[in-house]
N, C-alpha and C positions, 0 to 999 in steps of 0.2 A: 627319358627326359626327366631331369630333376625338378621336384616341385619347387615353385618359387615361394620363398619365405616372406610372409607379409610383415610390414612394420606394425607396431602397436597402433599407430594412427590409422593404417589401412584396415586392420582387424576391427577397430572401433567403428569405422565408417560402414564396413560390411554388416557388422552387428546391428547398427542403427537402421540400415536399409532393410534387413530382414524383419526387424521389429515394426517398421513402418508398413511393410507389405501385409504383415499379420493383422494389423489394426484395420487395414483396408478390407481384408477378408472378413473380419468380424462385422464391420459396418455393412458389408454386402449381405451377409447371413441375416443380420437383424432386419435389413430392409426387405428381405424375402420372407420375413416372419419366422425365421429359425434362430432363436436366441439360445445359444448353448448353456448360458448361465441360468436359464429358466428351469433346467432339470433339477429336481429336488431329491430324487431317490432312484435306485436302480437295483433290481432283485439279484444281487450277486449271491451265488450258492456254492462257489468253490474257489480255490486258489491254485496258482500255477504249481506250487510245490506239491499240493495234494494230487493233482493230475499226474505229476511226474512220479511221485512215490507209489501211487496206487493205480498205475496205468492198466495192469492186467484186468482189474475189475472195473475200470472206467472206460475201457476201450469201447467205442460205439455209443456211449451214453451222451445225452444232451447236458451241457453245462452252461452256466452264465457266469462270465468272468469280466472283470473291469480292471483298468490300469492305464498306465502312461505309454503312449506309442514311442519306442525308443529308436526304431528304424523301420524302413518300408522299402520293398522292392517291387515296383510296378511293372508288370510284364503283360501289357495289352489288356486282355479281358480278365486276367487273374493277377493277384498280388500276394506277397507275403509280408507280414507285419510282425515285429518283435514287440510283445506287450509286457510291461514290467508292473507287477502288482507288489503288494507289501511283502510277499514271500519269495518271489523268484521271477524269472522271465519265461514267457510261453510264446511259441510261434503260432501265428494266426494265419490261416489260408482264407483269403477273400476272393470269391469269384463273382463276376458281374451277374451271371445268370441265376445265382443263388440269392444274392442280396437285393437284386433289382437294379435296372439300368440307372434310375435316377439316383438312388442312394450310392451306387458305385461312383457316379460322376461326382457327387458331393465328397465322397471319401477321398478321391484323388486330389481334392483341394485342401484337405487337412494337413497339419504340420507335425513334424517331429516334436514331441513334448506334449501334444494334445492328449487329453484324457478320454478314453473311449470305453464303450461297453460292448460285449460280444456275447451272442448266443449261438451255440453250434455244437457239433459232435466231435468227440475226442477220437483221434486216429493217429496212425503213424505213417509218415511220408515214405516214398520209395527209397529215400536216402536214410531212413531210419529215425527221422526227427519226430519226437512226440509233438503233436500240434492240435489245434482246434479248427475245424472246418466250419466257418461262419455261415449261418443262414440269416443272421440279423446283426447289424453293426450300427452303433449310435455314437454321436459326439456328445460327451457329457460335460466337458469344460474345455474352453479354448486357451491354449498357451500363447501369450502375447510376446514372450521373449525366447529366442532360440537357446537351446541347451548348450553349455560351454563346450561339450566335447566336439561340436562342430568347428570350434576354434581351438583345437589342439588340447582339449580336455580342461578340467579344473584342477590345476596342479599348485597354483600359488597358495601357500599355507595361509596367509593372512585372509585372503578371499574365502577359503574353505571355512574358516572359523566364523567369519562375518556373515556368510550366506550358507549356513549349515544345511538349509533346506535344499539347496542346489547340490551341495556336497553329497548328501544322502541319495539324490537321484542318480548321479553320474559315477559315484564311487561306492559300489555295493558293499565292499569290505568295511566301510565305515559303519554301516548299519549293524554289521555283526558285532562290532565293539559294544554298541549300546544294547543290543539284545543280551549280550553276555553280562554287561553291567547289571541289567535288570535281574538276571538269574543269580548273580553274586549277592545282591541285596536280598532277594527272595530266600536264598539258602542261609544267609546270616539270620534272618527272621526265623526260618524253620528250626535252626539249631537252638536259638535261645528260647523259642516257644517250647521246644521239646524238653528243655531243662527247667521249665516252670517259670520263666520270666514273663512279666506283664509289660506289654508295650504301652507307653504313656506319651502324652504331648505336654510340653511345658512352654511358657511364654517366650516369644521372640523378642519383645520389647522388655527391657530391664531398667529398673531405677539406678542400678549400680552394675558397672561392667566388671564381672568376676568370674572365677573358675579357671582362669588361665592368665598367663603373662602375654598380653597382646594389646595392641592399640585398637580401640573401638571406633565404630561409626557412631556419630551422634545425631540424633533427630530431635524434633521438638513436638510436644503434644500441646495443641492450641487450647483445648478446653481446660486442661489442668495447668496450662502455662508453666510447663516444666520440661527440661531436657531429659531425653531418654536415650538408651543405648541399644543398638542391635546386638543380640547376644554374641559373645565370643566363645562360649562354651555352654554345655548343658548341665554341668556338674551340681551347682549349688541347689537348683530346684529338685533335681533327682534325689539328692541326699536328704532334703526336707521330706520326701516321701518315705524314705527309709525310717526317719524319725517318726513319721505318722503311722507306721505299722506294716507297710509293704516290705517283704523280705527280698524280692527280686524284681527289679524294674530295668527297662532300657528304653532308649529313644534313638531313632535315626532321623536327623534333621539338619537343616541348613544352619550354619553359623557364619559370622561375618567378621573379618579382621582387616582393618584399615592399614594394610602393610604393603610391602613390595610385591611385584609379580615376577615370576620366573617359572621355568619348566615344572616346578613342583608346588607353586603357590598361586592361588586365585583368591581374590577378595572374599568371595563366598564359596563354601565348599560343604560337603556333606560329612557329618560326623556321627559316629556310633559311640554311645556311652552306655555302659550298664553297671549296675550296682547290686551286690549281693551281701546281705547281712550274715554275720558270723563266718566270714571268709577272709583270710588275709592275703597278702601279696604272693605268697608262695602257692596258695591254692589258685589264685588268679593266673599265674603262669601255667599251671597245669590246664586250666580251662581255656586259656588263649591258644595253647598248642592244639587242643582238641578242636577248637572252633576252626582254626586256619586249615587244619588237616581235613576236616569235614567239608569245608567250602571248596578247597582245591579238588578233592575227590568228586564232589557233586557236580562241579562246573566243568572241570577239565577231564575227569575220568581218571586222574592220576595225582599223586602228591609230589611227583618229580616233574619239573618243567624248566624250560630255558628262558632266562630273561637277559637281554642285551649280551648274548653270547655265553652266559654263565648258567650252568646247570644248578638249580636250586632244589633242595630236598626238604619238603615239609613233613616227610614221613619219619625222619629220624628225630630223636629228642633234641630240642634246641639247647645250644650251649648257654650256660649261665656264668656271668662274670661280673664282679663288683667294679665300680668306677675306679677305685683305688688300684685294683688288680690290673685293669685295662691300661691305666696310665703308667703303672710300673712296667707292663709288658711292652708297650709300644713306644713310650717316651723315655723309659729308663729312670723315671723319677718316682721315689717312694714317699707318698704323702703320709704314710704311717709314721715316718721319721721326721715329718715337718710338724712342728708344735705351734708356731706363731704365724700371725699375718706377715710379719716382717720376713720370715724365712720363706714363705710362700711367694712373696713379691721378689725376693732375691732369685728364686728358682725361675720365676717367670722372666725376669730380665736376662738370666743366663741363657734361656731358651728362646729369646726374642718374641715373647708373648706380651702383647699390649693389654694393660688392665687399667681400670679406673680407680680412683681413690676410694670410692664407695665399696669396692670389691673386698670381701673377706676371704679367708682361707678356702672356704667351700666354693666360692665363686671362681677362684683361681684354679682350683682342681678341675672344675667344669670347663674352663678355658683350655686347659691342657688336653682334656679329652676331645673337645672340638678340633683342636689343632692337630693332634697326633693319632687319634684312635678311631674316630667315627667311620672314616672311609675304609678302615681295615675289616670292619664287621660285615662280611659279605653273606655267609650263610646265616639263617635265622639265629639271632643271639639276643638273650636277655641281659641287658646291662642293669645291674642292681645297686641298691644302697647309695642313692644320691645324697649329697650334703644337704643339710637342712636349709641352708641359705637359698637354694634354688627350688625348694619344695614346700611352699608355704601351706599346702593343704594335706601333706602326707604325715603319717604317724612316725614319730622317732623310733629308732631301734632301741630296745630296752637295754641291750648289751653295750651300746655305744651311741648316746643321744646326739652325737655330732652328725650322724647319718639317719636316713629314713628308710622305712620299708616300702621302697618304690622300685619299679623297673620301667625301662623303655625297651621296646623290641626293635631291633635294627635288622634290616635285610638290605643287601646291596649297598652297605655303607650309608644307609638313610633310616630315619626314624619312621616306623610304621604304627607303633602304638605306645601308650603311656598309661601306667597303672600304679596303684599303691594301696596299702592299708590306710584307710581314711583316718585323718586326725579327728578324734572325737572328744578331746579334752578342750572345753570351751575357753579355759583360761589360757592355755598354750596357744589356741587358735586366735584369741584376741591379740596376744602379744605379736604373733606373726602378721596379722592384719595391720597392726599399728606400725610395724616396721615397713610393710609395703606402702602404707600411707605416707610415711616419711620419705621413702624413695620417690614416691609420686610428687611430693611437694618439692623435692630436690630437682625435679625435671625428668624423672623416668616415666615416659608415656605409656609404658607397658605394665607398670605397677598398678595395684588395685587399691580401692578404698576399703574402709571398714564397713562390712555388711552386718549391721546390727540385728536385722531380722534373722539372718542365718545363725548369728551367735545365740539369739534367743532360742532358736530351734535346737541348737546343740545343748543348751542348758536344760532342756526337757529330757535330753538323753538320746544320743545316737549309739545304737549298738555296734560292737566291732563289725566293720564293713570293709569290703574290697571294692574298689571302683576302677573302671577300665575305660579308656578312650582310644579310638582308632579312626583315622581318616579313610572314609570309604573310597574316595577317589584314588588314594595311593594304593589301596588293595586292588582296585580295578586295574590300575596301571600294571601292577605286578602280574596279574593273571591274564592280561590281554597283550602284554609285551609293549605297551606304550611307554614312550620316554618323556612325553610332555603331558602335564595335567589337562591341557586344553584338548588333547585327543580323546579324553574320556568324559568331557563335559559337553553336552549338547550345544550349550550357548555360553561359552566362556566370556568373561569380562574383556571388552575391547576398547581401545581408545577410539573415540568417534573420528571419522575421517576429516571432519572439518577442524579438528584440533591439531 
């Protein structure tokens, strides 16, 4: 007989009925003097994965384990339970004669989702299942809402993101993503620490939003009666530390950008930035390759892996191509032969690229790259020598000051990292800040103000320095196969349901 499919309204009614029954059970327990929420600790001494991995040495030993009851099969005087702890699931064998008649009667009233503690002996069933034979079982916390797998699982993407706590309970593969995320961040730290970098912390609240082209979140400090900005980058404070005498510093921290949301953008995200004195952008490219190769090998056990059906190889040297070369290759337009803004605009019109009046030749070159080239860079590729118009903090190329000593790393047609030889000429930096300020006054919400304190720091002298930035979330996406940034954020930003 085919199972009758419930309507959403019928599912909601059944869900509510189960919740009502659970609350009645809780009230009855408390009336009998058994409040499950009164338990404050439980002497857990092992985990399901440990029992499974070390069964030969644990067979017959007593263990104390705790977790969530995910299923139960009651068979008269004995029952089997699937207990899920933070590491894995473990079968529990519960027999009335071993736990006591009164406790067994209580146990049969417990619900799927309740958190329980078990003391017993490790053994293997006749069917070969590694299990724990309970001689003591205890309710540690009552679940008042039924788990969604009873109602055909938790599959709705929006609900999974909003109720990540439930997603982690019923979709174990989700937890693996975040375990791997933690390992990725740990290995990034291990690599940088091994290279002599010092991890530091810099302010989240800034007087001026700088270090990137992005629209900031604005807040207000009541005591000082002044507006402040949640940081959009880590850059300017870290470079102040290089001025102060540190040679190698890095920070992994949250930054905030008041911009659109899509599968690759969240208003707050985790950024890695590091700075090394006496190193230029070419040395940074070598260091970047080494970092990504190390992290992939440490986390995945290989430098070759598949993302979205494409095999990526972090083991080979990454291709290096200038922005002018990329546009010449993929758009058929040679900006080396374009001398004026007027010629650049004519080329843009010919290729149906929209531009604004404020855009100069370098801006239009970048528009060509975005339109024709970016999506073509699948294997790890360093895009180098960006025009100065779009690189306000990067050092100019001595051989051609129209371009900068900068690179972006692209993988799967998307930017993964951004780095450059830092601009350390305070006069040049002031001129570029002032151009940014003029753009902001003209309505560009992503342009920055003049940071006088940073300019003062530069006037004391910033040594030749290489600076690097990479979105940790995008690296995690690559190494876990995720196609949406929300799949690698435990609690992504969501629109409230009442909106």
